[in-house]
MDAnalysis code that builds the backbone (N, CA, C; Angstrom):
import MDAnalysis as mda
import numpy as np

u = mda.Universe.empty(720, n_residues=240, atom_resindex=np.repeat(np.arange(240), 3), trajectory=True)
u.add_TopologyAttr("name", ["N", "CA", "C"] * 240)
u.add_TopologyAttr("resid", np.arange(1, 241))
u.add_TopologyAttr("resname", ["MET", "ASP", "LEU", "PHE", "ILE", "ALA", "ASP", "LEU", "HIS", "LEU", "ALA", "GLU", "ASP", "ARG", "PRO", "ASP", "ILE", "SER", "ALA", "ARG", "PHE", "GLU", "ALA", "PHE", "LEU", "HIS", "ASP", "GLN", "ALA", "ALA", "GLU", "ALA", "ARG", "ARG", "LEU", "PHE", "ILE", "LEU", "GLY", "ASP", "LEU", "PHE", "GLU", "ALA", "TRP", "LEU", "GLY", "ASP", "ASP", "ASP", "ASP", "ALA", "ALA", "LEU", "ALA", "ALA", "TRP", "VAL", "ALA", "ASP", "SER", "LEU", "ARG", "THR", "LEU", "ALA", "ASP", "LYS", "GLY", "VAL", "GLU", "LEU", "PHE", "PHE", "MET", "ARG", "GLY", "ASN", "ARG", "ASP", "PHE", "LEU", "LEU", "GLY", "GLY", "ASP", "TYR", "ALA", "ALA", "ARG", "CYS", "HIS", "MET", "ARG", "LEU", "LEU", "PRO", "ASP", "PRO", "CYS", "VAL", "ILE", "THR", "LEU", "GLU", "THR", "HIS", "PRO", "THR", "LEU", "LEU", "MET", "HIS", "GLY", "ASP", "LEU", "LEU", "CYS", "THR", "ASP", "ASP", "LEU", "ALA", "TYR", "GLN", "ALA", "PHE", "ARG", "ARG", "GLN", "SER", "ARG", "ASP", "PRO", "VAL", "TRP", "GLN", "ALA", "ASN", "PHE", "LEU", "SER", "GLN", "PRO", "LEU", "ALA", "ALA", "ARG", "ARG", "ALA", "PHE", "ALA", "GLN", "ARG", "ALA", "ARG", "GLU", "ALA", "SER", "LYS", "SER", "HIS", "GLN", "SER", "GLN", "LEU", "ALA", "SER", "HIS", "ILE", "THR", "ASP", "VAL", "ASN", "ALA", "ASP", "THR", "VAL", "ARG", "ARG", "THR", "LEU", "GLN", "GLN", "PHE", "GLY", "ILE", "THR", "ARG", "LEU", "ILE", "HIS", "GLY", "HIS", "THR", "HIS", "ARG", "PRO", "ALA", "ARG", "HIS", "ARG", "ILE", "THR", "LEU", "ASP", "ASP", "ALA", "VAL", "PRO", "ALA", "GLU", "ARG", "ILE", "VAL", "LEU", "GLY", "ASP", "TRP", "TYR", "THR", "GLN", "GLN", "SER", "SER", "LEU", "THR", "ILE", "ARG", "ALA", "GLU", "GLY", "LEU", "SER", "LEU", "LEU", "PRO", "THR", "PRO", "THR"])
u.atoms.positions = np.array([
    [0.842, -1.194, -0.011],
    [-0.021, 0.007, 0.013],
    [0.879, 1.238, 0.001],
    [0.281, 2.355, -0.500],
    [0.944, 3.657, -0.484],
    [0.238, 4.552, 0.527],
    [1.038, 5.284, 1.282],
    [0.489, 6.191, 2.306],
    [0.873, 7.630, 1.970],
    [-0.054, 8.545, 2.268],
    [0.157, 9.975, 2.020],
    [-0.188, 10.770, 3.286],
    [0.683, 11.698, 3.656],
    [0.424, 12.593, 4.778],
    [0.939, 13.980, 4.385],
    [0.463, 14.980, 5.117],
    [0.929, 16.384, 4.892],
    [0.550, 17.199, 6.112],
    [1.189, 18.347, 6.219],
    [0.762, 19.376, 7.156],
    [0.794, 18.915, 8.625],
    [1.864, 18.256, 9.004],
    [2.042, 17.919, 10.441],
    [2.488, 19.178, 11.214],
    [3.249, 20.037, 10.562],
    [3.752, 21.291, 11.190],
    [4.476, 20.956, 12.502],
    [5.382, 20.014, 12.461],
    [6.128, 19.623, 13.675],
    [6.903, 20.815, 14.197],
    [6.859, 20.965, 15.515],
    [7.557, 22.075, 16.190],
    [7.878, 21.663, 17.591],
    [8.888, 22.272, 18.171],
    [9.313, 21.935, 19.512],
    [8.189, 22.132, 20.531],
    [7.304, 23.132, 20.305],
    [6.246, 23.405, 21.256],
    [4.957, 22.629, 20.959],
    [5.053, 21.601, 20.114],
    [3.884, 20.761, 19.802],
    [4.240, 19.280, 19.985],
    [4.607, 18.893, 21.195],
    [5.033, 17.506, 21.401],
    [3.927, 16.486, 21.152],
    [2.674, 16.906, 21.230],
    [1.562, 15.975, 20.976],
    [1.569, 15.516, 19.536],
    [1.888, 16.417, 18.587],
    [1.941, 16.028, 17.188],
    [3.122, 15.098, 16.951],
    [4.240, 15.375, 17.586],
    [5.393, 14.488, 17.439],
    [5.075, 13.104, 17.956],
    [4.323, 13.027, 19.048],
    [3.944, 11.703, 19.592],
    [3.067, 10.961, 18.622],
    [2.094, 11.657, 17.987],
    [1.238, 11.026, 16.996],
    [2.064, 10.535, 15.804],
    [3.011, 11.353, 15.370],
    [3.868, 10.984, 14.256],
    [4.720, 9.747, 14.595],
    [5.253, 9.705, 15.790],
    [6.064, 8.558, 16.210],
    [5.210, 7.286, 16.195],
    [4.001, 7.319, 16.701],
    [3.123, 6.157, 16.682],
    [2.778, 5.752, 15.262],
    [2.540, 6.733, 14.381],
    [2.226, 6.471, 12.995],
    [3.395, 5.747, 12.308],
    [4.599, 6.181, 12.554],
    [5.771, 5.558, 11.916],
    [5.969, 4.125, 12.405],
    [5.717, 3.890, 13.675],
    [5.912, 2.541, 14.224],
    [4.829, 1.580, 13.768],
    [3.607, 2.085, 13.527],
    [2.466, 1.203, 13.270],
    [2.081, 1.236, 11.787],
    [1.253, 2.229, 11.413],
    [0.717, 2.262, 10.064],
    [1.780, 2.342, 8.972],
    [2.744, 3.260, 9.135],
    [3.728, 3.500, 8.077],
    [4.640, 2.289, 7.895],
    [4.869, 1.544, 8.952],
    [5.769, 0.383, 8.868],
    [5.215, -0.705, 7.971],
    [3.884, -0.683, 7.698],
    [3.249, -1.671, 6.841],
    [3.162, -1.209, 5.395],
    [3.597, 0.001, 5.101],
    [3.456, 0.566, 3.751],
    [4.589, 0.143, 2.838],
    [4.290, 0.226, 1.538],
    [5.338, 0.061, 0.522],
    [6.051, 1.363, 0.296],
    [5.258, 2.473, 0.262],
    [5.806, 3.794, 0.046],
    [5.087, 4.787, 0.935],
    [5.806, 5.756, 1.459],
    [5.250, 6.871, 2.228],
    [5.581, 8.170, 1.524],
    [4.533, 8.948, 1.214],
    [4.711, 10.238, 0.581],
    [4.328, 11.321, 1.554],
    [5.261, 12.252, 1.819],
    [5.006, 13.395, 2.701],
    [4.892, 14.620, 1.825],
    [3.684, 15.183, 1.701],
    [3.427, 16.243, 0.716],
    [3.553, 17.629, 1.360],
    [4.637, 17.874, 2.083],
    [4.930, 19.215, 2.540],
    [4.456, 19.562, 3.911],
    [5.112, 20.603, 4.475],
    [4.851, 21.093, 5.797],
    [4.938, 20.014, 6.868],
    [5.941, 19.175, 6.718],
    [6.246, 18.237, 7.797],
    [6.672, 19.053, 9.016],
    [7.387, 20.145, 8.789],
    [7.839, 21.035, 9.856],
    [7.070, 22.358, 9.805],
    [6.925, 22.972, 10.953],
    [6.325, 24.276, 11.013],
    [7.236, 25.314, 10.324],
    [8.507, 25.138, 10.448],
    [9.472, 25.999, 9.759],
    [10.754, 25.214, 9.521],
    [11.423, 25.501, 8.415],
    [12.719, 24.863, 8.129],
    [13.697, 25.976, 7.791],
    [14.755, 26.046, 8.556],
    [15.693, 27.178, 8.441],
    [16.932, 26.843, 7.634],
    [17.020, 25.606, 7.204],
    [18.202, 25.184, 6.439],
    [18.686, 23.840, 6.953],
    [19.360, 23.090, 6.094],
    [19.807, 21.757, 6.477],
    [20.875, 21.742, 7.553],
    [21.414, 22.928, 7.881],
    [22.407, 23.010, 8.956],
    [21.764, 23.257, 10.301],
    [20.423, 23.262, 10.379],
    [19.715, 23.470, 11.650],
    [20.065, 22.361, 12.615],
    [20.525, 22.742, 13.806],
    [20.968, 21.753, 14.798],
    [19.893, 21.461, 15.852],
    [18.633, 21.794, 15.566],
    [17.571, 21.551, 16.527],
    [17.380, 20.068, 16.788],
    [17.040, 19.734, 18.038],
    [16.873, 18.339, 18.420],
    [15.717, 17.701, 17.628],
    [14.678, 18.480, 17.322],
    [13.555, 17.927, 16.598],
    [13.973, 17.444, 15.214],
    [14.784, 18.222, 14.529],
    [15.250, 17.831, 13.199],
    [16.027, 16.517, 13.239],
    [16.867, 16.407, 14.243],
    [17.669, 15.172, 14.384],
    [16.773, 13.974, 14.698],
    [15.774, 14.175, 15.550],
    [14.862, 13.074, 15.888],
    [14.065, 12.611, 14.677],
    [13.557, 13.546, 13.888],
    [12.771, 13.192, 12.692],
    [13.656, 12.445, 11.708],
    [14.872, 12.909, 11.504],
    [15.804, 12.224, 10.583],
    [16.049, 10.804, 11.021],
    [16.304, 10.602, 12.295],
    [16.546, 9.265, 12.838],
    [15.319, 8.373, 12.654],
    [14.165, 8.931, 12.917],
    [12.905, 8.154, 12.856],
    [12.594, 7.762, 11.422],
    [12.762, 8.668, 10.479],
    [12.480, 8.358, 9.075],
    [13.527, 7.365, 8.534],
    [14.774, 7.543, 8.903],
    [15.803, 6.619, 8.453],
    [15.543, 5.205, 8.960],
    [15.062, 5.086, 10.200],
    [14.695, 3.788, 10.750],
    [13.590, 3.161, 9.930],
    [12.596, 3.955, 9.545],
    [11.498, 3.438, 8.726],
    [12.010, 2.995, 7.358],
    [12.866, 3.788, 6.755],
    [13.445, 3.412, 5.459],
    [14.243, 2.145, 5.529],
    [14.943, 1.943, 6.638],
    [15.742, 0.720, 6.799],
    [14.866, -0.515, 6.894],
    [13.569, -0.353, 7.163],
    [12.628, -1.470, 7.200],
    [12.120, -1.820, 5.798],
    [12.531, -1.032, 4.802],
    [12.150, -1.295, 3.424],
    [11.059, -0.398, 2.875],
    [10.637, 0.641, 3.660],
    [9.614, 1.556, 3.167],
    [10.310, 2.664, 2.360],
    [9.845, 2.861, 1.120],
    [10.403, 3.945, 0.312],
    [9.780, 5.262, 0.756],
    [10.635, 6.280, 0.936],
    [10.161, 7.574, 1.446],
    [10.329, 8.674, 0.389],
    [9.289, 9.502, 0.250],
    [9.305, 10.564, -0.729],
    [8.832, 11.840, 0.003],
    [9.466, 12.974, -0.341],
    [9.126, 14.225, 0.299],
    [8.964, 15.343, -0.708],
    [7.842, 16.069, -0.618],
    [7.615, 17.247, -1.421],
    [7.626, 18.460, -0.500],
    [8.373, 19.487, -0.842],
    [8.466, 20.661, 0.009],
    [7.121, 21.383, 0.061],
    [6.833, 21.937, 1.275],
    [5.621, 22.738, 1.451],
    [5.967, 24.199, 1.559],
    [5.003, 24.997, 1.940],
    [5.241, 26.427, 2.080],
    [5.971, 26.771, 3.384],
    [6.027, 25.827, 4.335],
    [6.730, 26.035, 5.591],
    [8.146, 25.489, 5.557],
    [8.345, 24.418, 4.810],
    [9.656, 23.776, 4.787],
    [10.246, 23.717, 3.364],
    [10.034, 24.794, 2.588],
    [10.493, 24.833, 1.215],
    [12.024, 24.893, 1.091],
    [12.701, 25.159, 2.206],
    [14.179, 25.223, 2.181],
    [14.810, 23.868, 2.506],
    [13.995, 22.862, 2.750],
    [14.573, 21.552, 3.058],
    [15.291, 21.044, 1.826],
    [16.558, 20.655, 2.010],
    [17.390, 20.347, 0.857],
    [17.871, 18.913, 0.813],
    [18.759, 18.669, -0.136],
    [19.238, 17.322, -0.386],
    [20.030, 16.727, 0.775],
    [20.742, 17.563, 1.515],
    [21.525, 17.014, 2.644],
    [20.627, 16.407, 3.689],
    [19.572, 17.116, 4.067],
    [18.664, 16.580, 5.093],
    [17.876, 15.409, 4.550],
    [17.453, 15.496, 3.296],
    [16.735, 14.357, 2.676],
    [17.572, 13.109, 2.709],
    [18.867, 13.256, 2.457],
    [19.748, 12.090, 2.491],
    [19.872, 11.516, 3.907],
    [19.885, 12.401, 4.909],
    [19.908, 11.913, 6.307],
    [18.681, 11.091, 6.638],
    [17.566, 11.455, 6.024],
    [16.298, 10.751, 6.280],
    [16.104, 9.532, 5.379],
    [16.971, 9.390, 4.391],
    [16.810, 8.334, 3.365],
    [15.499, 8.487, 2.602],
    [15.217, 9.753, 2.254],
    [14.014, 9.997, 1.452],
    [14.380, 10.773, 0.197],
    [13.557, 10.596, -0.841],
    [13.788, 11.235, -2.117],
    [12.919, 12.499, -2.220],
    [13.496, 13.574, -2.767],
    [12.754, 14.812, -2.946],
    [11.970, 14.750, -4.242],
    [10.721, 15.233, -4.205],
    [9.862, 15.304, -5.373],
    [9.653, 16.758, -5.755],
    [9.584, 17.026, -7.062],
    [9.225, 18.396, -7.509],
    [7.734, 18.627, -7.258],
    [7.359, 19.872, -7.192],
    [5.967, 20.266, -7.003],
    [5.554, 21.134, -8.228],
    [4.677, 20.607, -9.061],
    [3.950, 19.326, -8.993],
    [4.734, 18.202, -9.630],
    [4.222, 16.966, -9.421],
    [4.805, 15.805, -10.114],
    [3.726, 14.771, -10.338],
    [3.952, 13.915, -11.314],
    [3.012, 12.871, -11.653],
    [3.633, 11.502, -11.317],
    [2.870, 10.670, -10.625],
    [3.288, 9.315, -10.324],
    [2.167, 8.364, -10.695],
    [2.449, 7.085, -10.752],
    [1.431, 6.076, -11.019],
    [1.119, 5.335, -9.756],
    [-0.154, 5.293, -9.397],
    [-0.610, 4.594, -8.182],
    [-1.601, 3.542, -8.598],
    [-1.180, 2.268, -8.459],
    [-2.042, 1.150, -8.868],
    [-2.583, 1.353, -10.279],
    [-1.702, 1.645, -11.222],
    [-1.962, 1.849, -12.655],
    [-2.713, 3.165, -12.948],
    [-2.960, 3.994, -11.916],
    [-3.700, 5.234, -12.133],
    [-2.749, 6.432, -12.061],
    [-2.494, 7.122, -13.169],
    [-1.635, 8.321, -13.112],
    [-2.268, 9.382, -12.181],
    [-1.444, 9.933, -11.298],
    [-1.940, 10.814, -10.267],
    [-1.005, 12.014, -10.141],
    [-1.598, 13.206, -10.040],
    [-0.825, 14.430, -9.851],
    [-0.701, 14.728, -8.372],
    [0.532, 14.907, -7.904],
    [0.800, 15.263, -6.509],
    [1.258, 16.722, -6.431],
    [0.695, 17.455, -5.443],
    [1.097, 18.827, -5.190],
    [1.058, 19.066, -3.680],
    [1.811, 20.081, -3.226],
    [1.567, 20.503, -1.835],
    [0.216, 21.157, -1.743],
    [-0.101, 22.026, -2.698],
    [-1.413, 22.649, -2.753],
    [-1.397, 24.144, -2.777],
    [-0.324, 24.762, -2.311],
    [-0.311, 26.219, -2.251],
    [-0.345, 26.891, -3.618],
    [0.191, 26.220, -4.615],
    [0.152, 26.763, -5.993],
    [-1.277, 26.908, -6.504],
    [-2.203, 26.174, -5.904],
    [-3.603, 26.226, -6.363],
    [-4.384, 27.350, -5.713],
    [-3.828, 27.985, -4.709],
    [-4.536, 29.059, -3.961],
    [-4.244, 30.390, -4.591],
    [-4.667, 30.526, -5.840],
    [-4.263, 31.688, -6.621],
    [-5.037, 32.961, -6.301],
    [-6.087, 32.835, -5.456],
    [-6.810, 34.059, -5.030],
    [-6.068, 34.833, -3.963],
    [-5.095, 34.194, -3.303],
    [-4.296, 34.844, -2.281],
    [-3.103, 35.468, -2.954],
    [-3.283, 36.677, -3.477],
    [-2.259, 37.310, -4.302],
    [-1.001, 37.652, -3.493],
    [-1.188, 38.079, -2.237],
    [0.003, 38.436, -1.421],
    [0.844, 37.209, -1.162],
    [0.226, 36.086, -0.865],
    [1.009, 34.880, -0.636],
    [1.712, 34.434, -1.899],
    [1.048, 34.483, -3.039],
    [1.674, 34.035, -4.274],
    [2.878, 34.922, -4.637],
    [2.800, 36.199, -4.304],
    [3.949, 37.085, -4.546],
    [5.126, 36.670, -3.653],
    [4.833, 36.402, -2.356],
    [5.886, 35.958, -1.466],
    [6.463, 34.607, -1.935],
    [5.602, 33.722, -2.379],
    [6.088, 32.441, -2.841],
    [7.083, 32.572, -3.999],
    [6.746, 33.420, -4.954],
    [7.650, 33.620, -6.063],
    [8.992, 34.185, -5.604],
    [8.961, 35.125, -4.655],
    [10.195, 35.715, -4.142],
    [11.031, 34.682, -3.407],
    [10.382, 33.915, -2.513],
    [11.124, 32.993, -1.647],
    [11.629, 31.757, -2.359],
    [11.111, 31.462, -3.571],
    [11.644, 30.341, -4.324],
    [12.775, 30.714, -5.263],
    [13.076, 32.007, -5.289],
    [14.172, 32.480, -6.119],
    [15.506, 32.010, -5.538],
    [16.386, 31.390, -6.327],
    [17.650, 30.872, -5.786],
    [18.511, 31.943, -5.129],
    [18.481, 33.166, -5.642],
    [19.285, 34.247, -5.053],
    [18.745, 34.577, -3.679],
    [17.434, 34.690, -3.549],
    [16.839, 34.972, -2.229],
    [17.179, 33.880, -1.246],
    [17.098, 32.636, -1.678],
    [17.374, 31.513, -0.785],
    [18.836, 31.496, -0.351],
    [19.707, 31.729, -1.296],
    [21.149, 31.743, -0.973],
    [21.478, 32.843, 0.036],
    [20.866, 34.014, -0.133],
    [21.080, 35.099, 0.808],
    [20.552, 34.772, 2.194],
    [19.357, 34.142, 2.230],
    [18.787, 33.792, 3.530],
    [19.623, 32.744, 4.228],
    [20.049, 31.702, 3.516],
    [20.787, 30.609, 4.107],
    [22.219, 31.022, 4.509],
    [22.686, 32.139, 3.984],
    [24.036, 32.637, 4.347],
    [24.042, 33.350, 5.680],
    [22.847, 33.670, 6.213],
    [22.748, 34.372, 7.484],
    [22.968, 33.408, 8.656],
    [23.447, 33.920, 9.795],
    [23.585, 33.067, 10.969],
    [22.279, 32.391, 11.340],
    [22.360, 31.223, 11.933],
    [21.176, 30.450, 12.276],
    [20.241, 31.258, 13.225],
    [20.830, 32.006, 14.142],
    [20.021, 32.799, 15.071],
    [19.194, 33.850, 14.311],
    [19.771, 34.455, 13.302],
    [19.042, 35.459, 12.503],
    [17.940, 34.796, 11.723],
    [18.200, 33.609, 11.201],
    [17.150, 32.879, 10.474],
    [15.991, 32.484, 11.390],
    [16.331, 32.126, 12.634],
    [15.270, 31.749, 13.601],
    [14.401, 32.962, 13.911],
    [15.034, 34.114, 14.092],
    [14.274, 35.342, 14.366],
    [13.368, 35.709, 13.196],
    [13.883, 35.540, 11.994],
    [13.097, 35.826, 10.787],
    [11.900, 34.885, 10.716],
    [12.110, 33.611, 10.982],
    [11.036, 32.613, 10.916],
    [9.948, 32.921, 11.924],
    [10.325, 33.374, 13.124],
    [9.345, 33.732, 14.120],
    [8.495, 34.894, 13.653],
    [9.146, 35.904, 13.089],
    [8.396, 37.082, 12.601],
    [7.468, 36.663, 11.442],
    [7.974, 35.808, 10.554],
    [7.172, 35.366, 9.440],
    [5.971, 34.549, 9.903],
    [6.168, 33.751, 10.939],
    [5.075, 32.951, 11.474],
    [3.983, 33.838, 12.024],
    [4.363, 34.885, 12.748],
    [3.371, 35.807, 13.312],
    [2.658, 36.577, 12.212],
    [3.436, 36.995, 11.183],
    [2.817, 37.744, 10.091],
    [1.864, 36.866, 9.325],
    [2.205, 35.593, 9.155],
    [1.323, 34.661, 8.461],
    [-0.001, 34.475, 9.202],
    [0.072, 34.335, 10.508],
    [-1.166, 34.211, 11.324],
    [-2.045, 35.427, 11.163],
    [-1.416, 36.596, 11.201],
    [-2.191, 37.847, 11.066],
    [-2.812, 37.918, 9.674],
    [-2.032, 37.564, 8.673],
    [-2.526, 37.613, 7.284],
    [-3.715, 36.674, 7.101],
    [-3.557, 35.440, 7.592],
    [-4.627, 34.441, 7.423],
    [-5.899, 34.867, 8.132],
    [-5.762, 35.481, 9.313],
    [-6.947, 35.876, 10.069],
    [-7.773, 36.952, 9.390],
    [-7.169, 37.687, 8.480],
    [-7.879, 38.787, 7.813],
    [-8.492, 38.403, 6.492],
    [-8.282, 37.130, 6.068],
    [-8.769, 36.705, 4.775],
    [-10.052, 35.901, 4.902],
    [-10.916, 36.033, 3.897],
    [-12.106, 35.199, 3.808],
    [-11.662, 33.772, 3.515],
    [-12.450, 32.781, 3.949],
    [-12.044, 31.397, 3.837],
    [-11.827, 30.963, 2.398],
    [-12.577, 31.537, 1.474],
    [-12.406, 31.095, 0.074],
    [-11.069, 31.581, -0.505],
    [-10.535, 32.648, 0.060],
    [-9.245, 33.148, -0.432],
    [-8.109, 32.188, -0.084],
    [-8.185, 31.545, 1.061],
    [-7.150, 30.631, 1.490],
    [-7.366, 29.201, 0.983],
    [-8.462, 28.982, 0.262],
    [-8.714, 27.665, -0.339],
    [-8.232, 27.688, -1.791],
    [-8.281, 26.536, -2.445],
    [-7.861, 26.479, -3.841],
    [-8.873, 27.212, -4.727],
    [-8.379, 27.644, -5.877],
    [-9.228, 28.244, -6.891],
    [-9.696, 27.142, -7.827],
    [-11.013, 26.973, -7.969],
    [-11.562, 25.842, -8.732],
    [-11.090, 25.856, -10.192],
    [-11.028, 27.030, -10.779],
    [-10.583, 27.113, -12.175],
    [-9.119, 26.738, -12.299],
    [-8.316, 27.129, -11.326],
    [-6.875, 26.765, -11.328],
    [-6.727, 25.250, -11.237],
    [-7.536, 24.629, -10.404],
    [-7.484, 23.169, -10.271],
    [-7.798, 22.510, -11.616],
    [-8.868, 22.920, -12.259],
    [-9.249, 22.317, -13.539],
    [-8.177, 22.529, -14.589],
    [-7.650, 23.768, -14.665],
    [-6.604, 24.038, -15.667],
    [-5.368, 23.195, -15.418],
    [-5.008, 23.026, -14.137],
    [-3.823, 22.234, -13.813],
    [-3.999, 20.787, -14.184],
    [-5.137, 20.211, -13.893],
    [-5.404, 18.816, -14.279],
    [-5.383, 18.660, -15.777],
    [-6.012, 19.582, -16.476],
    [-6.051, 19.486, -17.930],
    [-4.679, 19.679, -18.547],
    [-3.866, 20.562, -17.947],
    [-2.517, 20.775, -18.446],
    [-1.692, 19.498, -18.402],
    [-1.881, 18.722, -17.347],
    [-1.118, 17.458, -17.196],
    [-1.833, 16.270, -17.807],
    [-3.076, 16.444, -18.210],
    [-3.823, 15.344, -18.755],
    [-4.118, 14.273, -17.732],
    [-4.390, 14.716, -16.500],
    [-4.556, 13.811, -15.338],
    [-5.975, 13.981, -14.783],
    [-6.549, 12.886, -14.256],
    [-7.903, 12.976, -13.699],
    [-7.935, 12.741, -12.186],
    [-6.751, 12.666, -11.543],
    [-6.748, 12.573, -10.076],
    [-5.633, 13.414, -9.510],
    [-5.954, 14.184, -8.478],
    [-5.005, 15.084, -7.826],
    [-5.059, 14.828, -6.335],
    [-3.858, 14.750, -5.723],
    [-3.750, 14.628, -4.268],
    [-2.916, 15.793, -3.771],
    [-3.397, 16.499, -2.771],
    [-2.632, 17.625, -2.207],
    [-3.001, 17.864, -0.755],
    [-2.244, 18.717, -0.104],
    [-2.500, 19.147, 1.267],
    [-2.670, 20.652, 1.297],
    [-2.054, 21.299, 2.291],
    [-1.937, 22.746, 2.449],
    [-3.147, 23.423, 3.025],
    [-4.356, 23.107, 2.538],
    [-5.536, 23.906, 2.925],
    [-6.116, 23.459, 4.252],
    [-5.716, 22.291, 4.773],
    [-6.241, 21.753, 6.023],
    [-7.735, 21.487, 5.934],
    [-8.221, 21.147, 4.766],
    [-9.638, 20.871, 4.531],
    [-9.803, 19.487, 3.914],
    [-9.622, 18.422, 4.724],
    [-9.653, 17.070, 4.147],
    [-11.007, 16.750, 3.491],
    [-10.933, 16.261, 2.254],
    [-12.163, 15.934, 1.530],
    [-11.803, 15.244, 0.219],
    [-12.843, 14.656, -0.390],
    [-12.759, 14.116, -1.761],
    [-13.738, 14.876, -2.610],
    [-13.226, 15.587, -3.614],
    [-14.050, 16.447, -4.472],
    [-14.139, 15.849, -5.864],
    [-15.371, 15.737, -6.337],
    [-15.595, 15.348, -7.744],
    [-15.557, 16.564, -8.636],
    [-14.872, 16.442, -9.749],
    [-14.657, 17.554, -10.675],
    [-15.020, 17.134, -12.079],
    [-15.540, 18.018, -12.858],
    [-15.802, 17.753, -14.271],
    [-14.879, 18.642, -15.120],
    [-14.066, 17.998, -15.932],
    [-13.147, 18.704, -16.794],
    [-13.790, 18.923, -18.156],
    [-13.043, 19.484, -19.110],
    [-13.586, 19.700, -20.428],
    [-14.065, 18.385, -21.042],
    [-15.054, 18.500, -21.921],
    [-15.632, 17.322, -22.600],
    [-16.260, 16.365, -21.596],
    [-16.711, 16.913, -20.447],
    [-17.401, 16.139, -19.425],
    [-16.556, 14.986, -18.849],
    [-15.245, 15.157, -18.844],
    [-14.352, 14.143, -18.285],
    [-14.411, 14.229, -16.761],
    [-14.721, 13.150, -16.041],
    [-14.768, 13.170, -14.568],
    [-13.363, 13.115, -13.972],
    [-13.164, 13.824, -12.887],
    [-11.871, 13.831, -12.191],
    [-12.122, 13.946, -10.701],
    [-11.065, 13.760, -9.918],
    [-11.191, 13.799, -8.464],
    [-10.020, 14.557, -7.856],
    [-10.331, 15.367, -6.839],
    [-9.313, 16.054, -6.049],
    [-9.411, 15.563, -4.612],
    [-8.320, 14.999, -4.093],
    [-8.288, 14.457, -2.741],
    [-7.404, 15.364, -1.889],
    [-7.957, 15.868, -0.790],
    [-7.247, 16.825, 0.062],
    [-6.895, 16.140, 1.394],
    [-5.627, 16.161, 1.744],
    [-5.179, 15.636, 3.006],
    [-5.443, 16.624, 4.142],
    [-5.714, 16.127, 5.327],
    [-5.921, 16.973, 6.492],
    [-4.635, 17.254, 7.226],
    [-4.706, 18.203, 8.155],
    [-3.555, 18.523, 8.993],
    [-3.548, 17.605, 10.205],
    [-2.558, 17.789, 11.089],
    [-2.371, 16.933, 12.254],
    [-2.530, 17.692, 13.555],
    [-3.154, 18.865, 13.532],
    [-3.277, 19.634, 14.768],
    [-4.131, 18.902, 15.794],
    [-5.258, 18.330, 15.363],
    [-6.179, 17.684, 16.279],
    [-6.500, 16.256, 15.849],
    [-5.811, 15.741, 14.847],
    [-6.151, 14.421, 14.305],
    [-4.893, 13.839, 13.675],
    [-4.991, 12.640, 13.178],
    [-3.902, 11.975, 12.464],
    [-4.431, 11.671, 11.049],
    [-4.228, 12.574, 10.153],
    [-4.837, 12.468, 8.836],
    [-3.876, 11.732, 7.889],
    [-4.445, 10.791, 7.135],
    [-3.632, 10.057, 6.161],
    [-4.539, 9.527, 5.049],
    [-3.924, 9.298, 3.900],
    [-4.593, 8.672, 2.776],
    [-3.885, 7.374, 2.480],
    [-4.659, 6.293, 2.365],
    [-4.127, 4.964, 2.047],
    [-4.663, 4.553, 0.694],
    [-3.765, 4.111, -0.190],
    [-4.187, 3.636, -1.507],
    [-3.694, 2.214, -1.678],
    [-4.644, 1.310, -1.953],
    [-4.344, -0.102, -2.224],
    [-4.974, -0.466, -3.575],
    [-4.684, -1.655, -4.036],
    [-5.263, -2.108, -5.293],
    [-6.774, -2.102, -5.248],
    [-7.350, -2.392, -4.099],
    [-8.801, -2.488, -3.972],
    [-9.481, -1.126, -3.744],
    [-8.715, -0.052, -3.590],
    [-9.324, 1.268, -3.419],
    [-8.519, 2.164, -2.505],
    [-9.135, 3.274, -2.122],
    [-8.413, 4.228, -1.271],
    [-9.287, 4.605, -0.068],
    [-8.577, 5.096, 0.979],
    [-9.254, 5.474, 2.208],
    [-8.602, 6.721, 2.762],
    [-9.410, 7.777, 2.984],
    [-8.928, 9.022, 3.552],
    [-9.424, 9.072, 5.000],
    [-8.498, 9.120, 5.939],
    [-8.822, 9.153, 7.348],
    [-8.280, 10.399, 8.045],
    [-8.979, 10.924, 9.037],
    [-10.360, 10.562, 9.403],
    [-11.317, 10.827, 8.241],
    [-12.414, 10.083, 8.195],
    [-13.398, 10.257, 7.123],
    [-14.009, 11.648, 7.194],
    [-13.903, 12.427, 6.091],
    [-14.499, 13.754, 6.109],
    [-16.000, 13.690, 6.293],
    [-16.555, 14.649, 7.075],
    [-17.967, 14.677, 7.335],
    [-18.682, 15.614, 6.347],
])
């Protein structure tokens, strides 16, 4: 089976989420063939040279899972977009581009973190373009770790303030963007996270072609995961 998770937002001040993640790795994930982490595993990622205890623990835990024969894949999110090849190698996981297409039980599937689909949030999309620029990233990573931590704290507070002022539809995906993206790739199934709105959405593309968008939930108050087997898929907890 293949497992998908996203939006754990692991942080030192959220030990309850780390505990859920540890149990997940020991139990459910250990039975998987592949585990896909679709971004925002961490609340913030300051660079692969971060010496935080949490980063070391996660690397050790994921490497232990990989040593059991589970293939690990990671797609950067909007919180941990600076996670690089050095840390991925420590975890024994492969980095995926966003977006990317994989085959799941003979079904071509588009994987995304999800933030690229939230095109109504113009301020965020502008910051995303800036922060993905290699020059911006090189300048940020050249700063002392303490300065990067201070920046991340300010950015976290600014993000909370920004989100609180937006209507809910602004922070969700844009339906037209979703359809255009699926049609661009010629795909009829999309899996993503980011919005913290777990659900299975039926979509109709051009020429009445049916498609599906599956949204992973966050881990603030639950343990959200998607399981795909030959006999079907299961999104837990079941959306109401």
